[in-house]
C-alpha positions in Angstrom: 43.9 -7.1 -26.2 45.8 -10.1 -24.9 45.7 -11.0 -21.2 48.0 -13.1 -19.1 47.5 -14.0 -15.4 50.3 -14.0 -12.8 49.9 -15.2 -9.2 51.4 -13.4 -6.3 50.7 -12.0 -2.8 50.7 -8.7 -1.0 53.8 -8.3 1.3 54.0 -5.2 3.4 51.5 -3.4 1.2 53.2 -4.2 -2.1 52.2 -6.8 -4.7 55.0 -9.5 -5.1 54.6 -11.9 -8.0 55.6 -15.5 -7.6 57.6 -15.5 -10.8 60.0 -12.8 -11.9 58.5 -10.5 -14.4 59.9 -7.3 -15.9 57.1 -5.0 -17.0 57.9 -1.6 -18.6 56.9 1.6 -16.8 53.3 2.7 -17.3 52.1 -0.8 -18.2 48.4 -1.1 -17.6 47.6 -3.9 -15.1 44.5 -5.2 -13.4 44.4 -6.7 -9.9 41.8 -9.3 -9.1 41.5 -10.3 -5.5 39.6 -13.6 -5.0 37.4 -13.8 -1.9 37.8 -10.1 -1.1 35.0 -8.6 1.0 34.4 -4.9 1.4 34.0 -4.1 5.1 32.4 -0.9 6.4 31.3 0.4 3.0 27.8 1.6 2.7 25.5 3.6 0.6 23.0 6.2 1.7 20.0 6.3 -0.6 17.7 9.3 -1.0 14.4 8.7 0.8 11.6 7.6 -1.5 7.9 7.3 -0.9 6.6 3.8 -0.9 3.4 5.3 -2.4 4.2 8.4 -4.5 0.5 9.2 -4.9 0.6 10.1 -1.1 3.1 12.9 -1.7 0.4 15.6 -1.1 0.1 14.5 2.5 3.7 15.8 3.1 3.2 19.3 1.7 3.9 22.0 4.1 2.9 25.7 4.2 5.6 28.1 5.3 4.6 31.3 7.1 6.9 34.1 8.1 6.7 35.0 11.8 6.4 38.7 12.5 9.6 40.4 13.7 9.6 41.4 17.4 12.0 43.9 19.1 13.3 42.6 22.4 
């Protein structure tokens, strides 16, 4: 696969290249944005025990409550 790099900028939400370029439809392109920082993105991790050997301390016993007529 051969690769060429073209410089441009985003203007009103569209990428405008600095030099004229006629690419055929469905040409695969890659956009590299230098210095781009993702803001507001986060990841929620599943909780993990710091000491898995202590898992038994968190076991619960479930009991059904008797039904009452009100």
